[in-house]
C-alpha positions as CSV (number, residue, x, y, z in Angstrom):
1,M,0.2,0.4,-0.4
2,I,2.7,2.5,0.5
3,P,5.3,1.6,-2.1
4,R,2.2,2.0,-5.0
5,F,1.5,6.1,-2.7
6,T,5.0,6.3,-2.9
7,H,4.9,5.6,-7.2
8,V,1.3,8.4,-7.4
9,L,3.0,10.7,-5.4
10,Q,6.2,10.3,-7.6
11,L,4.1,10.8,-11.0
12,M,2.6,14.2,-9.8
13,K,4.9,16.3,-9.6
14,N,6.4,14.5,-12.2
15,V,3.3,16.2,-14.6
16,E,3.6,19.0,-12.1
17,R,6.6,19.5,-13.5
18,N,5.8,18.8,-16.8
19,L,3.5,21.4,-16.9
20,F,4.5,24.5,-15.3
21,H,8.3,24.1,-18.0
22,M,5.4,23.9,-21.1
23,F,4.2,26.8,-19.9
24,G,6.9,28.7,-19.0
25,Y,6.6,29.2,-15.4
26,H,9.8,29.0,-13.1
27,P,9.6,25.7,-11.7
28,P,8.9,25.9,-7.9
29,K,11.7,27.7,-5.0
30,E,13.2,24.6,-2.9
31,L,16.3,24.5,-1.8
32,A,19.1,22.4,-4.8
33,L,22.7,22.0,-5.1
34,A,24.5,24.0,-7.7
35,Y,27.8,23.1,-9.3
36,V,29.7,24.9,-11.4
37,H,32.6,23.2,-13.6
38,E,36.0,25.2,-13.6
39,K,38.5,24.5,-15.7
40,K,41.8,23.5,-13.6
41,P,45.2,25.0,-15.1
42,V,47.5,22.0,-16.2
43,A,51.0,22.1,-14.3
44,I,53.5,22.2,-16.2
45,P,56.4,20.4,-15.4
46,K,59.3,22.2,-13.9
47,K,62.7,21.5,-15.3
48,F,65.0,20.0,-12.6
49,S,68.3,21.6,-12.8
50,L,71.0,20.7,-9.5
51,K,70.6,24.1,-8.2
52,D,67.2,22.8,-6.9
53,I,69.6,19.7,-4.8
54,V,73.0,22.1,-4.4
55,G,71.2,25.2,-3.2
56,D,73.7,28.1,-2.8
57,G,76.9,26.2,-1.5
58,F,77.4,21.9,-1.2
59,L,77.1,20.2,1.8
60,L,80.5,18.5,2.2
61,A,80.2,15.5,4.4
62,V,81.8,17.4,8.2
63,P,80.6,16.5,11.7
64,K,78.0,18.9,13.0
65,F,79.1,19.3,16.0
66,R,82.2,18.8,18.2
67,R,83.5,16.3,19.4
68,T,83.5,16.3,23.6
69,I,86.7,16.1,25.8
70,E,85.5,12.7,27.0
71,K,84.7,11.1,24.1
72,K,88.2,12.3,22.2
73,L,90.4,10.5,25.9
74,K,88.5,7.2,25.2
75,R,89.5,7.3,21.1
76,K,92.3,8.4,22.8
77,F,93.3,5.8,25.2
78,G,90.0,3.0,25.0
79,T,88.5,2.2,27.8
80,P,89.6,-0.4,30.3
81,E,86.9,-2.7,30.3
82,Y,87.7,-2.9,26.1
83,V,90.6,-1.4,24.8
84,W,92.8,-0.3,26.8
85,K,95.7,1.9,25.5
86,M,97.3,4.3,27.7
87,L,101.2,4.4,28.3
88,V,102.5,0.9,29.6
89,P,105.9,1.0,30.1
90,K,108.8,-1.4,28.2
91,N,109.8,-4.4,30.0
92,D,111.4,-5.7,26.4
93,I,114.2,-3.6,27.0
94,K,118.2,-4.4,25.8
95,V,121.4,-3.0,25.6
96,C,123.8,-4.1,22.5
97,Q,126.6,-6.0,22.4
98,T,128.6,-4.2,20.2
99,C,128.0,-0.3,20.6
100,G,126.2,-0.6,24.7
101,H,122.8,1.5,23.4
102,H,119.6,0.4,24.3
103,H,116.9,-2.2,21.8
104,E,114.1,-3.7,22.2
105,K,114.4,-7.1,21.6
106,R,114.2,-9.4,18.6
107,R,114.8,-5.2,16.7
108,L,118.1,-4.8,15.3
109,C,120.0,-1.9,17.2
110,E,119.1,1.9,16.0
111,N,122.5,3.0,16.4
112,C,125.0,0.3,14.7
113,Y,121.9,0.5,11.8
114,T,122.6,3.7,11.1
115,K,126.0,3.1,10.9
116,I,126.2,0.4,8.8
117,K,123.1,2.5,6.7
118,K,125.8,5.3,6.1
119,E,129.2,3.0,5.7
120,T,126.7,0.9,2.6
121,E,125.8,4.6,1.4
122,E,129.5,5.9,1.5
123,I,130.5,2.5,-0.6
124,Q,127.8,2.3,-3.2
125,G,128.8,6.4,-4.1
126,Q,132.5,5.5,-4.6
127,I,130.8,2.6,-7.5
128,K,128.2,4.5,-8.5
129,E,131.4,7.7,-8.8
130,K,133.9,5.1,-10.8
131,L,131.9,2.1,-12.4
132,G,128.5,5.1,-13.3
133,I,125.2,4.0,-13.1
134,N,125.3,0.9,-15.5
135,P,124.6,-2.4,-14.4
136,I,127.2,-4.2,-12.4
137,E,127.6,-7.7,-14.0
138,H,129.9,-8.6,-12.2
139,D,131.0,-9.0,-8.1
140,V,133.3,-5.5,-6.8
141,V,135.8,-6.3,-4.7
142,V,136.0,-3.4,-1.7
143,L,139.7,-2.6,-0.4
144,Y,139.8,0.4,2.2
145,K,143.4,2.6,3.0
146,G,146.3,0.2,3.9
147,E,144.9,-3.4,2.2
148,T,146.5,-5.0,0.0
149,L,144.2,-7.7,-2.6
150,P,144.6,-11.6,-1.2
151,D,147.1,-13.6,-2.5
152,Q,143.7,-15.8,-4.9
153,P,144.1,-17.5,-8.3
154,K,143.2,-16.1,-11.5
155,E,140.5,-17.8,-11.9
156,F,138.8,-15.1,-9.0
157,W,139.7,-12.2,-9.9
158,K,138.4,-12.6,-13.8
159,G,136.1,-10.0,-14.1
160,K,135.8,-8.5,-11.4
161,R,136.0,-4.3,-10.0
162,I,138.0,-3.4,-7.4
163,I,137.1,-0.8,-5.4
164,E,139.3,1.5,-3.2
165,M,138.1,3.7,0.0
166,K,140.4,6.2,1.2
167,K,140.4,5.6,4.5
168,E,140.8,2.9,7.1
169,R,138.2,0.0,7.1
170,P,135.5,0.6,10.4
171,Q,136.5,-2.0,12.9
172,W,132.8,-3.5,13.4
173,F,133.3,-3.7,9.2
174,S,134.4,-6.8,8.9
175,K,135.7,-8.4,5.4
176,N,132.9,-11.3,5.8
177,L,130.4,-9.2,5.4
178,L,131.4,-8.5,1.3
179,E,132.3,-12.1,0.7
180,K,130.8,-15.5,-0.5
181,T,130.1,-18.3,0.9
182,T,132.9,-20.8,1.0
183,Q,130.6,-24.1,1.0
184,Q,129.6,-25.5,-1.7
185,P,126.5,-26.1,-2.1
186,S,125.1,-29.9,-2.4
187,K,123.9,-32.2,-4.7
188,S,121.9,-34.6,-3.2
189,T,118.6,-35.1,-3.4
190,D,117.4,-37.1,-0.3
191,V,115.9,-34.6,2.4
192,K,116.4,-34.6,6.0
193,P,114.3,-33.6,8.4
194,T,117.1,-32.3,10.4
195,D,118.6,-31.2,6.9
196,L,115.6,-28.6,5.8
197,A,116.0,-25.3,7.6
């Protein structure tokens, strides 16, 4: 019953609206929503440039805050729980038997090494002065002031070059340092455990 009544009422409203429209009358003043369609302007895509990212200057990877004193000390000395980098006195110092200077165990004596380095550079200077900078293919014999050639067969001196130093040989600079070993290489192919080293 109610749907029929609603249907009839809707038909009467449609007929009334059509009659008003035919005779030129305005529609009844009712509340109605009005919508005006406006076309929005299409946004033009902006060209990408490096200046948009960088701006007025480059962003460098620099620290933003100063490091505190506590962190500085921790980086410098460490912490006792993890890594302790405090200055600890060394117990592995020994006296050199040659010159009497102190040096660490399992390391060369710095004083002896400096003397040997200086003497070696003087020998190299004499070799460069006499033989030039060409590659030396043969052995070089170094003779200091007051030294004579050792008695060796002619085959020993074949192709060797002699360099004379204008000073006396230092006491610590042994003659055997520049001489080759006299031991003949072994020809055996058997290797024993005692001869490995």
